[in-house]
N, C-alpha and C positions, 0 to 999 in steps of 0.2 A: 234085728227084729225078724225072725223066723214065722211067717203066716202060713199055715197050711190049710185052714178051713176057707170054705167057699164063701162064707158069709163073716166079716169080722167087723166089730166097732168099736173103733179106735178114740180114746178122748185125746186131744190135743188143744192147748192153749185156751180151753172154754169151749170149743166145738167139738163134735161129735164126727168124725169121718165113718162113714159105713161105705164098706166096700165089699163087691160079691163079682161074681161071674154073671153078666147082663149079656145076653143074646151069646154066649159062649165068650165073651171078653170081659178079662177083668178092669175094673170099673169103680170108681170111687166117687160118693157124694159128701157133700160138707153142711153141717147144719149148727146153726145156733141156734141156742134152746129147742124148739120143735119147729124153728123155720130155716127154709134152705137159704146157707150163708152165700153159696153162687150158683147160679144157673148153670157154669159148667159142669162138666163130669169129666173125670180124670180117668185116661185109660193107660193100662200099663200093660208091659207082656206077662207079668203075674199080678196078684192082689196086692201084695210087697210092694210092687212098682207103683200101681194104681196110688197106694196109701203114701208113699213117697212123695208125688206129684203134688196130691192135696195137702200135704204138711208144706209143702214150699208155696203153694200158694196162700196159706195162712199165714205163713213167716213174711211173703212179699206184702201182704195187706197191712201187717203191722208196720212193716220196716216204712213204708211209705207214707204211712199216717204218723209214725215216728218222728218225721222229719219237720213235721210241722207242730209240734207240741212246745207249748210255752216253758217247759222246762223236763230235763229228763225223767223227774218224780211226778209230774202231772200230764195224766191225758188229755187227749182231745176230747170233744163232747161225743163224738160218735165211738171213739174209745171206750168210753165209760159207759154209754149205752150197749155196746157190745159184750162188754164186762159182766155188767149188772144182768143182762138177758143170760148169760151164762151160767152167772154164780150170783141169784138172786139173794139178796140180805135175809137172815133170819131175824125172827121176830123182836130180839133182844137190838139186834144191829139198825134193823129199820124204826124203833124207836129214836136211838142215837141220832140217825139221820136226819129224821123229821124234825126234831128239835135242833138239831144244827142248820138244817136249811131253814128254819121259821125264826132262827137269833142269829144266825151268820156266826158270831163269835161265842163260842162257851169254852170255860173251864173244863177240864177234867174231872172235876166234882160234878159241874153241872152235867156233863154227858152221864156219867155213872148214873145220875138218880134219874135223867131221862127214862132209864130204861129198867127202873128199880133194884139198882146196884146200890150196897150202903157206901162204898168210898170210891175213891178216882181207880185206885189199881186195878178194880175190874174193868172198869172202862177202858184202861190202857190195854187190859189184854185183849176183850173180844174187839174192840173198835181196830187195834192192831193185826189181830189176826184178819179182819176182813181185809183189811188194806192189804195185807200180806197177798190173799189171793187175789185181789185184783192186780197187784202188782206181777204176780206169777203167770196170769193169763196175759197181761199185755207187755210184760218183758221192763218193766219201768225200773227206774234206778232210786229206791229210796233214799233221803238223805240221811246220813252218817252223823253220830256223835263224834267228840273229841275220841273216844276209844276204839273206834272204828265199828262199835255195832250199829245196826240199822234202825231207823224211824220209820216203822211201817204205816204209823199214822200219817205220815208226811205224803203218803199218794193220796191222802181223800184231803187233808187239811194242811195249812201253814201255822207253823208256829209262831205266834206274834210277841212272844217274852224273849229277853235274854237268852241265850244258849246257857246249858248247865243241865240239871237233875230235874227231870220231871216230877213237877208237883201236883199237889190237889187245885193248885189255883193257876197251872201252867194253862194258857188261853189257845185254842186252835180256833184260824178262820178255814172254814170250808171252803175248797176251791171252786170257782164259779162255775168250771166245766161240768163239774161233778154235780152241781146244782142244777143246772142246764139237762144234763140226762137224766136225773132224777124227774124233773119237771116233764122233760118229753117221754118217758116211759109211764107217767100218771102216776109216780109211787109217790111223790111229795107235792 
């Protein structure tokens, strides 16, 4: 990464790193949503160095919290709070999340209907995409199917039916850590 500008904004793992010359010194700050993620300011010999220091801080933050995860595909409550702050749910995702929180266990068809979709495949696509976005921010390791393909929804919920092909009646139980994060944020 070659940074020549005196002020740059770099998206990184759901955070925004803003780096500039501050009082003549290359300095970076980290934001999560509109809030400062760290009171620290990261000073480097160049703006690029300051950005690198800020990225290491974000990586370390998630490395520490990853050690307390209940499973590699399930985040802590605070990690979900951070990810939902960085990547708020879209209207269709929010409808599915609210229904899932209310009922705890829903089929793929029920998730689809909660967002106004006619069939389960739409829910699988949209809920799965949201799960992938959360996974990428937090570096979660989603569960895999027998063929090695990733189950992005596993970042949001646990499949409670026998493994196999996802069907309209496949049931998902939302992770309690995600429920708590949604409640803390006043989303659900």
